[in-house]
N, C-alpha and C positions, 0 to 999 in steps of 0.2 A: 504464368498468371500472377497478379499481385493484387491483394485485397487489403483494404485498410478499414479498421473499425475504431472509433473514438469513444472514450469514456471520460469521466471527470478527471482522472489522474493518470491514466495509462493509455498507451497506443499499442495495438497488436496488429501484426501484419503476417500474411501467409505468402510464401514463395514456393513455386512449383518447379520441379526438375525431373525429367524422364531420362532414363538411360537404357540403352538397348544392348543385348548380348546375343547376336544372331547365331543360331545353331545351323550349321551347313546341312544337316540331315533333316531339318524341319521343313514342312510345307511352307513355301514362301508366304502364303496368305496368313499363316499362323506365326510367322517369324516376329521377333521383337521389332524389327525395322518397320513392319507394316501393321502390327497389332500389339503394341506395347500398352501396358495398363496406365491408367491415370489415377490420381488420388487427390482428394480434397480434405481439408480440416475445418471443422466447425468448433468454435469455443463457446460453451454454455456454462457460465459461472466459472468454476475452476476445473471443469471437465473438458478435455479436448477429445474430439471423436474424428477419426480418420475413416473415409469411405472410398473404397476403390471401385473403379469401373473399367470397362474395356478389357483388353487382354484376355486371358483365359483363366477363369476362376477354377478352384478356390484360391484365395489370397492369403498370404502370410504377412503380418504387420510386426515390425520391430522398430521401437523408438530409440533415440540416441542414448537413452540411459539403460538400454537393454530390456525395457518393458516390452512384453509381447502381447499382441492383441490390438484391437482398433481404438481403445480408449486409454487416456492417460490423465492422471490427476496433476494439475499444474500447482506446484507448491510455491511459486513466486515468479517474478519477472525474470526473463532470460531467453535463451535460444533453445527451441525444441524442434526436433525433426522426426519424421517417420519414413521408413522405407517399406514399400509394398513389393512383394514378389509373387508372381502368378504361377500357375502350374507348369508353364514352359520355362520358368527361370528368368523371365523378363521382369525388370524392376522399374519402379518410379518412386521418387522421393519428394517430400514437401517439408518446408521449414516454417515454423510458427515462431514469430518474434514478439515477445511480450515485454514492453518497455516499462520502466519505472524503477523503484528502489530494488536493486538486485538482491540485497541482503540487509536485513535489519540488525543482525547480530552485532553487538557492541554497545557502547555507552553513548547516549544522546543527551546533551545538556541544554536546558532551556535558555534561550537567548531573548525571547520576547513573550509577553503575556497580554491578556485582555485585548487581543486583536492588534498588537503592534507596539506596545510600550516596552522599551528595552529593560532587561533585567538590571536592577540597580537604581532604576527610576521609580517614580510613584504615580499611581493613579489617584487623582483627586476626586473625592466624593462629596458633593454638596447636599445640603438639606433640600428635600424635594419641594418645599414651599418657599424657602428663602435662598435664592441662588447666590447670595453674597456670603453665606455661612458655610465655610469649609468644615465638614463634620469629621472626616477622617482621610488618611492617605494610606494606600495599600500597595505593597510590592510583593512580587512572587519570585521564587527560584526553584530549581529542581532538576531532576534527570530521570531518564529511563535507562535500564540496562536489559538488553534482550539477549537471551541465551540460545545456543544452537538447538535445544530441544523444544523450541516454540513456547518457552516460558519467559516471563519478564518480571523485573522488580522495579518499583518506582518510589521516588521520594520527592515530596513537595513541601516547601516551607513558605509560609505567608507571614509577612511583617506588616502589622497594622498600627498606625499612629492615630490615636484619638485626640482631637484638638481640645476637647472639653470647653468649648465656647458656650457661655450662658447668654441666651438672647430671647427677645420677645418674639414669639411665634407669629404674632399678628402684624407687628411693624417691622420685624426683621432687624431691629436695633440691638446691637451687642451690649449686654449689661456687664459682663466680665469675661476675661479670657484667662482660664486656669492653665496650669502647666500641662503639657502633652503627656499622654500615657502610651507606652509601647507594649505591644503584645506580639508574641511569636507563637505560631502553631505549625506543627509538622505532621504530615500524613505520609505513611509508608504502607506498601502492600505489594501483592503479587498477582499474577494472572497468566493467561495463555493467549497466544495469537495464532492466526491462520490466514491464508491467502484465499480470497473468494473468487479469484479470476480477474478482479479489477483493483481491489485494494487489500491491504492488510487490515484485519479486524482484531481489536483488542477485547478480551473478555476478562474483566476484573473478578477476583475471587468473590466479591459481593454480588456478582451477576450483571453489573452494568457493562455496556459495550461502547466502544468508540472506534472511529475510523481513522487510519493513518493516511494522511494526504501527502503525496510527494510535492514538496514546495520548490524543488530544484536546487542545484548547486550545493548538494550535501546537506539540505535541510528537509525536515518533515514537520507537518502541522498536526497536532492532536488537540482537538477541541479549539480553543482560542489561543493556544500556546505554540510557539515556534521552537524547534529543537535542532541543534547542529551536532553532527557526528564528531566524536572526540577521537 
């Protein structure tokens, strides 16, 4: 059997495989060949639950990371499988494939901000009433560093250039253009992250949360910024 489930950023699929180990002393009707167990996996958030049927209960469940029991907490995209053994020693296996960013650990550097402006370029911000008046230009840069213990550090720097243009707000006529003024501001902080079964979720120390979107080809998107793995 093959099932597909789609979400915003990830695809997960379930593959089924049954194996038989016939016992010559077993009643043919109870043998693995004629009465082997089956197993299904359901993914609810970050919890995968395996359910066995057919065969001869009770069943034993063992996941590919040696977790025993019918449930497994999914900690990130990857390949997961469970093997079910019934009371006759007959087995069935199923694989769960969760696609996406297999591992956030490492440094991710910002490559674009404000929905697609390349780092090093500027976003022009005009007066809301006078579209010919450029009030300021803004550029951003920064990075995230994700650690193995589900913690992260971030640093963002914003460069703002104020144009200091004096103008008539009613006619939008420029009266005088003073020299530009540059401002730099840097924000740094820490937080934790976890996988919710669909996406990685960031929780900043201040309590705010953001979702990590898999942008493909070694990129992730956090809010309106694009980051590339270094």
